[in-house]
N, C-alpha and C positions, 0 to 999 in steps of 0.2 A: 677378459676384455680383449678386444682386437689389438694385435701387436703394433699395428701402425698408430693407433690412438695412443697406446702406452708410450711409444717412442716419441710421438709429437708432444705429449704432455711432459716428458722428461726434458726434451729440448726447450720447451717453453719455460720450465722452471730454471733450467740452466741459463737461458737468456736473461731472465729476470735478475738473477744473481750478477751477471756481467753488467747489466744496465745499472744496477744499484752501485756497483763498484766504480763504474765510470762516472756516475753522477757525483759520487763522493770525491773522486779525483778532480773533477771539474770544479767543484766547490773550493777545494784546496788551491787549485791553480788561480781561480778568480780572486781569492783572498791574498795570495802572494802578489798577483799583478797589482792589486789595489795598494798593498804595502809599498811596493817599489815605486808606483806612480806618486804616492804621497811623499815618499822620501825624496823623489826627484823635485817635486814642487817645493818642498821645504828648503832643499838645497838652493834652488833657484832664487827663492825669496831672500834667503840669508845672504847670498852673494850679490844681490841687487843693490844693496847699500841704502835702500829706502828706509826712512823712519816709519814708525807705526802710522803716524798721521798721513804721510805721503802714500803709504800702501793702502790705507783705508780710502783715501781720495781716489786713488787709481781704481779701486774696486767699486767706486760709486757710493761709498759710505762717507757721511759727513763728520761723524764722531763715533767714538767707541761705544757710546750708549746704544746706538743702533744694533751693534753686535750683541750686546748684553740682552737687549730686548728680544732678539731672535733666539738666543740661547734659552731664555725663559719660556718661549712659546713651544719649544721642542719638549 
């Protein structure tokens, strides 16, 4: 087989490996970002001093049953 073709195929395979590695790393970074954002939100809610009813009202929910209904839909 032509040396150039062989070399290009080797580079192609090498690049596929790099891409897969970078995609896995990006997935881990996205998960870490989500965890940190969630922790930040939870901290803000806890320090806000709102009761559950006040928080639900702020979020546009009238009662806890609405949240339970949404959980059952998922």
